[in-house]
C-alpha angles and dihedrals in degrees: 000000000000122000133186104223098176148336136226112208118239128222138205089281103032132049123239117260127222121205103215130179130187115214110284094006135101119264118265129206110231123183124218108276094024128109123249088198135340092288106035125066125185103234101177137357116215129178094262105019147013131230112227127193117212115211109268096010120116095200120067122233118233115223113190124214109271116237111247123215113254116260116247116244115236 
């Protein structure tokens, strides 16, 4: 139950940011290199996905950007 709800592009001086949400919880901003929780680290933030590293795994996990429902016009 983990979804990528958005990304904020990084630059030469600032890391990329992933907007991650566990099922039933509020979204959290997690910078490249930081941990979402004790087992999941954000390895790399790309425009349409993030690479996550699970503790003890050598191969990163790719989490694609989740489609968001369209906003209703007033």
